PQR file of N, CA, C, O and H, with PARSE charges and radii, in Angstrom:
ATOM      1  N   VAL A   1     -86.468   0.243-218.115 -0.4000 1.5000
ATOM      2  CA  VAL A   1     -87.446  -0.141-219.089 -0.0000 2.0000
ATOM      3  C   VAL A   1     -88.107  -1.489-218.664  0.5500 1.7000
ATOM      4  O   VAL A   1     -89.324  -1.643-218.770 -0.5500 1.4000
ATOM      5  N   ILE A   2     -87.303  -2.437-218.193 -0.4000 1.5000
ATOM      6  CA  ILE A   2     -87.838  -3.706-217.734 -0.0000 2.0000
ATOM      7  C   ILE A   2     -88.846  -3.518-216.652  0.5500 1.7000
ATOM      8  O   ILE A   2     -89.908  -4.141-216.666 -0.5500 1.4000
ATOM      9  H   ILE A   2     -86.314  -2.311-218.107  0.4000 1.0000
ATOM     10  N   ALA A   3     -88.521  -2.634-215.678 -0.4000 1.5000
ATOM     11  CA  ALA A   3     -89.433  -2.400-214.541 -0.0000 2.0000
ATOM     12  C   ALA A   3     -90.740  -1.828-215.044  0.5500 1.7000
ATOM     13  O   ALA A   3     -91.798  -2.197-214.536 -0.5500 1.4000
ATOM     14  H   ALA A   3     -87.659  -2.127-215.667  0.4000 1.0000
ATOM     15  N   ALA A   4     -90.706  -0.932-216.032 -0.4000 1.5000
ATOM     16  CA  ALA A   4     -91.924  -0.355-216.585 -0.0000 2.0000
ATOM     17  C   ALA A   4     -92.791  -1.406-217.270  0.5500 1.7000
ATOM     18  O   ALA A   4     -94.019  -1.381-217.176 -0.5500 1.4000
ATOM     19  H   ALA A   4     -89.846  -0.632-216.445  0.4000 1.0000
ATOM     20  N   ILE A   5     -92.132  -2.321-217.955 -0.4000 1.5000
ATOM     21  CA  ILE A   5     -92.873  -3.408-218.670 -0.0000 2.0000
ATOM     22  C   ILE A   5     -93.539  -4.314-217.599  0.5500 1.7000
ATOM     23  O   ILE A   5     -94.718  -4.652-217.705 -0.5500 1.4000
ATOM     24  H   ILE A   5     -91.135  -2.341-218.031  0.4000 1.0000
ATOM     25  N   ASN A   6     -92.761  -4.689-216.580 -0.4000 1.5000
ATOM     26  CA  ASN A   6     -93.355  -5.537-215.497 -0.0000 2.0000
ATOM     27  C   ASN A   6     -94.471  -4.811-214.795  0.5500 1.7000
ATOM     28  O   ASN A   6     -95.477  -5.447-214.480 -0.5500 1.4000
ATOM     29  H   ASN A   6     -91.803  -4.415-216.494  0.4000 1.0000
ATOM     30  N   ARG A   7     -94.368  -3.533-214.528 -0.4000 1.5000
ATOM     31  CA  ARG A   7     -95.436  -2.819-213.890 -0.0000 2.0000
ATOM     32  C   ARG A   7     -96.658  -2.804-214.775  0.5500 1.7000
ATOM     33  O   ARG A   7     -97.764  -3.010-214.277 -0.5500 1.4000
ATOM     34  H   ARG A   7     -93.551  -3.017-214.784  0.4000 1.0000
ATOM     35  N   GLN A   8     -96.511  -2.570-216.069 -0.4000 1.5000
ATOM     36  CA  GLN A   8     -97.674  -2.515-217.014 -0.0000 2.0000
ATOM     37  C   GLN A   8     -98.302  -3.903-217.112  0.5500 1.7000
ATOM     38  O   GLN A   8     -99.529  -3.999-217.166 -0.5500 1.4000
ATOM     39  H   GLN A   8     -95.612  -2.403-216.474  0.4000 1.0000
ATOM     40  N   LEU A   9     -97.544  -4.948-217.136 -0.4000 1.5000
ATOM     41  CA  LEU A   9     -98.123  -6.314-217.240 -0.0000 2.0000
ATOM     42  C   LEU A   9     -98.936  -6.638-215.947  0.5500 1.7000
ATOM     43  O   LEU A   9     -99.994  -7.262-216.024 -0.5500 1.4000
ATOM     44  H   LEU A   9     -96.548  -4.870-217.092  0.4000 1.0000
ATOM     45  N   SER A  10     -98.453  -6.228-214.818 -0.4000 1.5000
ATOM     46  CA  SER A  10     -99.228  -6.508-213.623 -0.0000 2.0000
ATOM     47  C   SER A  10    -100.486  -5.603-213.587  0.5500 1.7000
ATOM     48  O   SER A  10    -101.509  -5.978-213.013 -0.5500 1.4000
ATOM     49  H   SER A  10     -97.593  -5.721-214.755  0.4000 1.0000
ATOM     50  N   HIS A  11    -100.395  -4.449-214.187 -0.4000 1.5000
ATOM     51  CA  HIS A  11    -101.560  -3.582-214.293 -0.0000 2.0000
ATOM     52  C   HIS A  11    -102.657  -4.217-215.150  0.5500 1.7000
ATOM     53  O   HIS A  11    -103.841  -4.188-214.815 -0.5500 1.4000
ATOM     54  H   HIS A  11     -99.565  -4.144-214.653  0.4000 1.0000
ATOM     55  N   TYR A  12    -102.204  -4.799-216.284 -0.4000 1.5000
ATOM     56  CA  TYR A  12    -103.156  -5.516-217.187 -0.0000 2.0000
ATOM     57  C   TYR A  12    -103.789  -6.698-216.433  0.5500 1.7000
ATOM     58  O   TYR A  12    -104.993  -6.938-216.531 -0.5500 1.4000
ATOM     59  H   TYR A  12    -101.243  -4.822-216.557  0.4000 1.0000
ATOM     60  N   ALA A  13    -102.980  -7.408-215.702 -0.4000 1.5000
ATOM     61  CA  ALA A  13    -103.518  -8.595-214.969 -0.0000 2.0000
ATOM     62  C   ALA A  13    -104.586  -8.146-213.969  0.5500 1.7000
ATOM     63  O   ALA A  13    -105.577  -8.851-213.779 -0.5500 1.4000
ATOM     64  H   ALA A  13    -102.003  -7.214-215.622  0.4000 1.0000
ATOM     65  N   SER A  14    -104.406  -7.001-213.333 -0.4000 1.5000
ATOM     66  CA  SER A  14    -105.449  -6.605-212.378 -0.0000 2.0000
ATOM     67  C   SER A  14    -106.750  -6.256-213.106  0.5500 1.7000
ATOM     68  O   SER A  14    -107.835  -6.487-212.572 -0.5500 1.4000
ATOM     69  H   SER A  14    -103.601  -6.429-213.487  0.4000 1.0000
ATOM     70  N   HIS A  15    -106.654  -5.711-214.300 -0.4000 1.5000
ATOM     71  CA  HIS A  15    -107.849  -5.391-215.054 -0.0000 2.0000
ATOM     72  C   HIS A  15    -108.529  -6.703-215.546  0.5500 1.7000
ATOM     73  O   HIS A  15    -109.757  -6.787-215.578 -0.5500 1.4000
ATOM     74  H   HIS A  15    -105.773  -5.523-214.733  0.4000 1.0000
ATOM     75  N   ILE A  16    -107.771  -7.658-215.905 -0.4000 1.5000
ATOM     76  CA  ILE A  16    -108.296  -8.970-216.325 -0.0000 2.0000
ATOM     77  C   ILE A  16    -109.060  -9.536-215.155  0.5500 1.7000
ATOM     78  O   ILE A  16    -110.168 -10.041-215.337 -0.5500 1.4000
ATOM     79  H   ILE A  16    -106.774  -7.589-215.880  0.4000 1.0000
ATOM     80  N   GLY A  17    -108.505  -9.469-213.956 -0.4000 1.5000
ATOM     81  CA  GLY A  17    -109.197  -9.979-212.743 -0.0000 2.0000
ATOM     82  C   GLY A  17    -110.489  -9.245-212.527  0.5500 1.7000
ATOM     83  O   GLY A  17    -111.471  -9.866-212.118 -0.5500 1.4000
ATOM     84  H   GLY A  17    -107.605  -9.059-213.809  0.4000 1.0000
ATOM     85  N   GLN A  18    -110.545  -7.936-212.784 -0.4000 1.5000
ATOM     86  CA  GLN A  18    -111.778  -7.170-212.605 -0.0000 2.0000
ATOM     87  C   GLN A  18    -112.829  -7.630-213.632  0.5500 1.7000
ATOM     88  O   GLN A  18    -114.004  -7.778-213.294 -0.5500 1.4000
ATOM     89  H   GLN A  18    -109.747  -7.432-213.115  0.4000 1.0000
ATOM     90  N   ILE A  19    -112.404  -7.855-214.883 -0.4000 1.5000
ATOM     91  CA  ILE A  19    -113.319  -8.288-215.908 -0.0000 2.0000
ATOM     92  C   ILE A  19    -113.886  -9.647-215.582  0.5500 1.7000
ATOM     93  O   ILE A  19    -115.084  -9.873-215.751 -0.5500 1.4000
ATOM     94  H   ILE A  19    -111.450  -7.735-215.157  0.4000 1.0000
ATOM     95  N   VAL A  20    -113.035 -10.576-215.110 -0.4000 1.5000
ATOM     96  CA  VAL A  20    -113.488 -11.936-214.734 -0.0000 2.0000
ATOM     97  C   VAL A  20    -114.490 -11.846-213.594  0.5500 1.7000
ATOM     98  O   VAL A  20    -115.524 -12.512-213.629 -0.5500 1.4000
ATOM     99  H   VAL A  20    -112.062 -10.392-214.972  0.4000 1.0000
ATOM    100  N   LEU A  21    -114.191 -11.014-212.561 -0.4000 1.5000
ATOM    101  CA  LEU A  21    -115.107 -10.824-211.469 -0.0000 2.0000
ATOM    102  C   LEU A  21    -116.470 -10.316-211.902  0.5500 1.7000
ATOM    103  O   LEU A  21    -117.495 -10.795-211.417 -0.5500 1.4000
ATOM    104  H   LEU A  21    -113.351 -10.473-212.533  0.4000 1.0000
ATOM    105  N   LEU A  22    -116.492  -9.331-212.830 -0.4000 1.5000
ATOM    106  CA  LEU A  22    -117.763  -8.859-213.340 -0.0000 2.0000
ATOM    107  C   LEU A  22    -118.495  -9.947-214.106  0.5500 1.7000
ATOM    108  O   LEU A  22    -119.716 -10.058-213.997 -0.5500 1.4000
ATOM    109  H   LEU A  22    -115.659  -8.942-213.225  0.4000 1.0000
ATOM    110  N   GLY A  23    -117.773 -10.757-214.883 -0.4000 1.5000
ATOM    111  CA  GLY A  23    -118.400 -11.840-215.604 -0.0000 2.0000
ATOM    112  C   GLY A  23    -119.038 -12.859-214.664  0.5500 1.7000
ATOM    113  O   GLY A  23    -120.122 -13.375-214.934 -0.5500 1.4000
ATOM    114  H   GLY A  23    -116.781 -10.667-214.971  0.4000 1.0000
ATOM    115  N   LYS A  24    -118.355 -13.139-213.561 -0.4000 1.5000
ATOM    116  CA  LYS A  24    -118.887 -14.064-212.588 -0.0000 2.0000
ATOM    117  C   LYS A  24    -120.110 -13.524-211.899  0.5500 1.7000
ATOM    118  O   LYS A  24    -121.070 -14.245-211.630 -0.5500 1.4000
ATOM    119  H   LYS A  24    -117.474 -12.720-213.342  0.4000 1.0000
ATOM    120  N   MET A  25    -120.055 -12.216-211.613 -0.4000 1.5000
ATOM    121  CA  MET A  25    -121.214 -11.609-210.962 -0.0000 2.0000
ATOM    122  C   MET A  25    -122.445 -11.581-211.884  0.5500 1.7000
ATOM    123  O   MET A  25    -123.571 -11.804-211.438 -0.5500 1.4000
ATOM    124  H   MET A  25    -119.275 -11.630-211.831  0.4000 1.0000
ATOM    125  N   ILE A  26    -122.209 -11.303-213.181 -0.4000 1.5000
ATOM    126  CA  ILE A  26    -123.281 -11.226-214.128 -0.0000 2.0000
ATOM    127  C   ILE A  26    -123.860 -12.645-214.441  0.5500 1.7000
ATOM    128  O   ILE A  26    -125.078 -12.823-214.467 -0.5500 1.4000
ATOM    129  H   ILE A  26    -121.295 -11.122-213.543  0.4000 1.0000
ATOM    130  N   LYS A  27    -123.002 -13.613-214.670 -0.4000 1.5000
ATOM    131  CA  LYS A  27    -123.458 -14.970-215.051 -0.0000 2.0000
ATOM    132  C   LYS A  27    -123.864 -15.791-213.862  0.5500 1.7000
ATOM    133  O   LYS A  27    -124.709 -16.672-214.021 -0.5500 1.4000
ATOM    134  H   LYS A  27    -122.013 -13.468-214.649  0.4000 1.0000
ATOM    135  N   GLY A  28    -123.320 -15.570-212.664 -0.4000 1.5000
ATOM    136  CA  GLY A  28    -123.706 -16.323-211.524 -0.0000 2.0000
ATOM    137  C   GLY A  28    -123.365 -17.826-211.699  0.5500 1.7000
ATOM    138  O   GLY A  28    -122.236 -18.174-212.045 -0.5500 1.4000
ATOM    139  H   GLY A  28    -122.633 -14.855-212.535  0.4000 1.0000
ATOM    140  N   ASP A  29    -124.335 -18.687-211.460 -0.4000 1.5000
ATOM    141  CA  ASP A  29    -124.113 -20.138-211.575 -0.0000 2.0000
ATOM    142  C   ASP A  29    -123.878 -20.588-212.986  0.5500 1.7000
ATOM    143  O   ASP A  29    -123.402 -21.704-213.192 -0.5500 1.4000
ATOM    144  H   ASP A  29    -125.252 -18.405-211.179  0.4000 1.0000
ATOM    145  N   ARG A  30    -124.191 -19.765-213.983 -0.4000 1.5000
ATOM    146  CA  ARG A  30    -123.982 -20.118-215.352 -0.0000 2.0000
ATOM    147  C   ARG A  30    -122.569 -19.827-215.822  0.5500 1.7000
ATOM    148  O   ARG A  30    -122.253 -20.074-216.986 -0.5500 1.4000
ATOM    149  H   ARG A  30    -124.578 -18.858-213.816  0.4000 1.0000
ATOM    150  N   TRP A  31    -121.681 -19.293-214.925 -0.4000 1.5000
ATOM    151  CA  TRP A  31    -120.304 -19.002-215.301 -0.0000 2.0000
ATOM    152  C   TRP A  31    -119.571 -20.279-215.613  0.5500 1.7000
ATOM    153  O   TRP A  31    -119.648 -21.260-214.873 -0.5500 1.4000
ATOM    154  H   TRP A  31    -121.938 -19.093-213.980  0.4000 1.0000
ATOM    155  N   ILE A  32    -118.854 -20.252-216.727 -0.4000 1.5000
ATOM    156  CA  ILE A  32    -118.037 -21.429-217.160 -0.0000 2.0000
ATOM    157  C   ILE A  32    -116.613 -21.021-216.977  0.5500 1.7000
ATOM    158  O   ILE A  32    -116.173 -20.040-217.576 -0.5500 1.4000
ATOM    159  H   ILE A  32    -118.792 -19.455-217.328  0.4000 1.0000
ATOM    160  N   THR A  33    -115.903 -21.708-216.203 -0.4000 1.5000
ATOM    161  CA  THR A  33    -114.494 -21.386-215.882 -0.0000 2.0000
ATOM    162  C   THR A  33    -113.651 -21.433-217.160  0.5500 1.7000
ATOM    163  O   THR A  33    -113.939 -22.189-218.088 -0.5500 1.4000
ATOM    164  H   THR A  33    -116.260 -22.505-215.716  0.4000 1.0000
ATOM    165  N   LEU A  34    -112.611 -20.609-217.180 -0.4000 1.5000
ATOM    166  CA  LEU A  34    -111.735 -20.581-218.316 -0.0000 2.0000
ATOM    167  C   LEU A  34    -110.584 -21.549-218.187  0.5500 1.7000
ATOM    168  O   LEU A  34    -109.783 -21.700-219.109 -0.5500 1.4000
ATOM    169  H   LEU A  34    -112.377 -19.995-216.427  0.4000 1.0000
ATOM    170  N   SER A  35    -110.500 -22.207-217.039 -0.4000 1.5000
ATOM    171  CA  SER A  35    -109.397 -23.150-216.800 -0.0000 2.0000
ATOM    172  C   SER A  35    -109.980 -24.451-216.230  0.5500 1.7000
ATOM    173  O   SER A  35    -111.171 -24.714-216.390 -0.5500 1.4000
ATOM    174  H   SER A  35    -111.151 -22.084-216.291  0.4000 1.0000
ATOM    175  N   ILE A  36    -109.183 -25.230-215.595 -0.4000 1.5000
ATOM    176  CA  ILE A  36    -109.639 -26.446-214.980 -0.0000 2.0000
ATOM    177  C   ILE A  36    -110.486 -26.133-213.757  0.5500 1.7000
ATOM    178  O   ILE A  36    -109.988 -25.487-212.835 -0.5500 1.4000
ATOM    179  H   ILE A  36    -108.214 -25.016-215.465  0.4000 1.0000
ATOM    180  N   PRO A  37    -111.755 -26.564-213.705 -0.5600 1.5000
ATOM    181  CA  PRO A  37    -112.576 -26.278-212.501  0.2800 2.0000
ATOM    182  C   PRO A  37    -111.991 -26.815-211.230  0.5500 1.7000
ATOM    183  O   PRO A  37    -111.239 -27.789-211.256 -0.5500 1.4000
ATOM    184  N   LYS A  38    -112.315 -26.210-210.131 -0.4000 1.5000
ATOM    185  CA  LYS A  38    -111.839 -26.597-208.848 -0.0000 2.0000
ATOM    186  C   LYS A  38    -112.305 -28.060-208.568  0.5500 1.7000
ATOM    187  O   LYS A  38    -113.469 -28.399-208.785 -0.5500 1.4000
ATOM    188  H   LYS A  38    -112.926 -25.419-210.110  0.4000 1.0000
ATOM    189  N   GLY A  39    -111.386 -28.894-208.090 -0.4000 1.5000
ATOM    190  CA  GLY A  39    -111.722 -30.264-207.729 -0.0000 2.0000
ATOM    191  C   GLY A  39    -111.667 -31.226-208.925  0.5500 1.7000
ATOM    192  O   GLY A  39    -111.874 -32.427-208.754 -0.5500 1.4000
ATOM    193  H   GLY A  39    -110.441 -28.618-207.913  0.4000 1.0000
ATOM    194  N   GLU A  40    -111.392 -30.718-210.123 -0.4000 1.5000
ATOM    195  CA  GLU A  40    -111.374 -31.611-211.264 -0.0000 2.0000
ATOM    196  C   GLU A  40    -109.992 -31.774-211.912  0.5500 1.7000
ATOM    197  O   GLU A  40    -109.873 -32.255-213.038 -0.5500 1.4000
ATOM    198  H   GLU A  40    -111.224 -29.742-210.262  0.4000 1.0000
ATOM    199  N   SER A  41    -108.936 -31.356-211.162 -0.4000 1.5000
ATOM    200  CA  SER A  41    -107.562 -31.507-211.700 -0.0000 2.0000
ATOM    201  C   SER A  41    -107.207 -32.961-211.924  0.5500 1.7000
ATOM    202  O   SER A  41    -106.598 -33.284-212.944 -0.5500 1.4000
ATOM    203  H   SER A  41    -109.033 -30.965-210.246  0.4000 1.0000
ATOM    204  N   GLU A  42    -107.559 -33.842-211.023 -0.4000 1.5000
ATOM    205  CA  GLU A  42    -107.215 -35.265-211.152 -0.0000 2.0000
ATOM    206  C   GLU A  42    -107.827 -35.879-212.393  0.5500 1.7000
ATOM    207  O   GLU A  42    -107.158 -36.617-213.116 -0.5500 1.4000
ATOM    208  H   GLU A  42    -108.053 -33.580-210.194  0.4000 1.0000
ATOM    209  N   MET A  43    -109.136 -35.572-212.657 -0.4000 1.5000
ATOM    210  CA  MET A  43    -109.804 -36.088-213.825 -0.0000 2.0000
ATOM    211  C   MET A  43    -109.154 -35.501-215.097  0.5500 1.7000
ATOM    212  O   MET A  43    -108.960 -36.217-216.079 -0.5500 1.4000
ATOM    213  H   MET A  43    -109.680 -34.972-212.069  0.4000 1.0000
ATOM    214  N   PHE A  44    -108.835 -34.248-215.075 -0.4000 1.5000
ATOM    215  CA  PHE A  44    -108.221 -33.591-216.218 -0.0000 2.0000
ATOM    216  C   PHE A  44    -106.878 -34.264-216.517  0.5500 1.7000
ATOM    217  O   PHE A  44    -106.590 -34.589-217.669 -0.5500 1.4000
ATOM    218  H   PHE A  44    -108.993 -33.666-214.277  0.4000 1.0000
ATOM    219  N   ASN A  45    -106.066 -34.471-215.495 -0.4000 1.5000
ATOM    220  CA  ASN A  45    -104.755 -35.108-215.718 -0.0000 2.0000
ATOM    221  C   ASN A  45    -104.882 -36.538-216.245  0.5500 1.7000
ATOM    222  O   ASN A  45    -104.100 -36.946-217.104 -0.5500 1.4000
ATOM    223  H   ASN A  45    -106.300 -34.207-214.559  0.4000 1.0000
ATOM    224  N   LYS A  46    -105.849 -37.300-215.747 -0.4000 1.5000
ATOM    225  CA  LYS A  46    -106.104 -38.668-216.235 -0.0000 2.0000
ATOM    226  C   LYS A  46    -106.419 -38.609-217.723  0.5500 1.7000
ATOM    227  O   LYS A  46    -105.848 -39.356-218.517 -0.5500 1.4000
ATOM    228  H   LYS A  46    -106.484 -36.969-215.049  0.4000 1.0000
ATOM    229  N   GLU A  47    -107.346 -37.703-218.099 -0.4000 1.5000
ATOM    230  CA  GLU A  47    -107.759 -37.653-219.504 -0.0000 2.0000
ATOM    231  C   GLU A  47    -106.592 -37.194-220.415  0.5500 1.7000
ATOM    232  O   GLU A  47    -106.455 -37.682-221.537 -0.5500 1.4000
ATOM    233  H   GLU A  47    -107.811 -37.096-217.454  0.4000 1.0000
ATOM    234  N   LYS A  48    -105.785 -36.290-219.944 -0.4000 1.5000
ATOM    235  CA  LYS A  48    -104.728 -35.756-220.818 -0.0000 2.0000
ATOM    236  C   LYS A  48    -103.466 -36.624-220.874  0.5500 1.7000
ATOM    237  O   LYS A  48    -102.807 -36.703-221.911 -0.5500 1.4000
ATOM    238  H   LYS A  48    -105.896 -35.893-219.033  0.4000 1.0000
ATOM    239  N   PHE A  49    -103.135 -37.273-219.753 -0.4000 1.5000
ATOM    240  CA  PHE A  49    -101.810 -37.913-219.650 -0.0000 2.0000
ATOM    241  C   PHE A  49    -101.885 -39.408-219.562  0.5500 1.7000
ATOM    242  O   PHE A  49    -100.832 -40.042-219.641 -0.5500 1.4000
ATOM    243  H   PHE A  49    -103.670 -37.209-218.911  0.4000 1.0000
ATOM    244  N   ASN A  50    -103.025 -40.032-219.406 -0.4000 1.5000
ATOM    245  CA  ASN A  50    -103.116 -41.460-219.299 -0.0000 2.0000
ATOM    246  C   ASN A  50    -103.692 -42.131-220.513  0.5500 1.7000
ATOM    247  O   ASN A  50    -104.136 -43.277-220.430 -0.5500 1.4000
ATOM    248  H   ASN A  50    -103.879 -39.517-219.342  0.4000 1.0000
ATOM    249  N   SER A  51    -103.700 -41.440-221.665 -0.4000 1.5000
ATOM    250  CA  SER A  51    -104.302 -42.008-222.868 -0.0000 2.0000
ATOM    251  C   SER A  51    -103.338 -42.767-223.698  0.5500 1.7000
ATOM    252  O   SER A  51    -103.709 -43.301-224.743 -0.5500 1.4000
ATOM    253  H   SER A  51    -103.340 -40.510-221.733  0.4000 1.0000
TER
END
């Protein structure tokens, strides 16, 4: 049962990746990242943890 759950979760993850890829293709430069943008981790950490 655990193996089936893990297999299904990884299957969902691949579909999420496909949806994100389509979103990036459709939006192009107007795509807004769902996480911390590349190269902005340091600024994010300063804002969150140095206040």
